[in-house]
N, C-alpha and C positions, 0 to 999 in steps of 0.2 A: 812919331814915326808910324808910318802905315802898316796895318796888319794886311794879311792876304784876304782880298775880297773875292769869294767864289762867285759872286754875282757878276763880276767882270770877266768870267771865264770865256775864252775864245777857243774854238775848236776848228782845227786846220786838217781835214782828212788827208791821208796819204793818196797820191795817185795811183800807187801800185801796192794795194794791200796783199798781205800774206794770207795763204789759205787758212782757213778756220781750223784751229786744233780740236779733236773731239774732248769733250768735257772730261772723261775718264783718264786722259792723258795729261790733264793740266797739272802743274806742280811747280813750286818755287824753284827757279833757277834752271828749269828744264825746258821751258818754251820761252822764246823771245817775242817781243811785241813790236808792231810796226809803228808804235807812237810812244811819245813821252811827254811828260809834264815839264814845262819850262816856266819859271818865274824869276824875272829879273829882281835885283836887289841892289840898293845903293846906300851909302852912308847918310846922304842928305835926305833921299826921299823914301827910304824903307822899301817894303815889297811893291813891285809893280803888278799889272794885270797878269793873272795866270793863263797859260796857253797850253792846249794838248796840241803837239805838233808831230809831223812825221819824224821817226827816229833819225838821229844823224850824230855826227861828231860832237863831243862834249869837250869844249876848250878849258884847259887848266893852265894856270901859270907855272912854269917850271919850279917855282919855289913853294908850291902849294904843300901844306903839311901832309896830305894824304901820301904823297911819295915818300916822304921820310918815315912815316908809321908803316908802310908797306914793307920797307926794306928792314925796319926793325922787328916786325913779326916774322919775316923770313929768317933773318939772323937768329931769332929766338927759337924758331922751330928747329933749326939745325943743331942748336945746343942740346935739344932733348931727343934726337934721334938715337934709337937703340935697335937691337936686333929683334 
């Protein structure tokens, strides 16, 4: 199975870049980016070529485990709510 090969990285800049954020305002979860890393994977071929592409929708199958996990976290947090 193929590993991710950074030598195959393709960069597709966005046609409408966001304004640059001042360095002192950068922080995790506080500033969005106009690009994302996308790497296809398949059972037969493993990892495909990585690409930095303009941000866009992320498609997830309705039965993706992440949805179940998110609901479980929410329900668990409700069990520990106090004044």
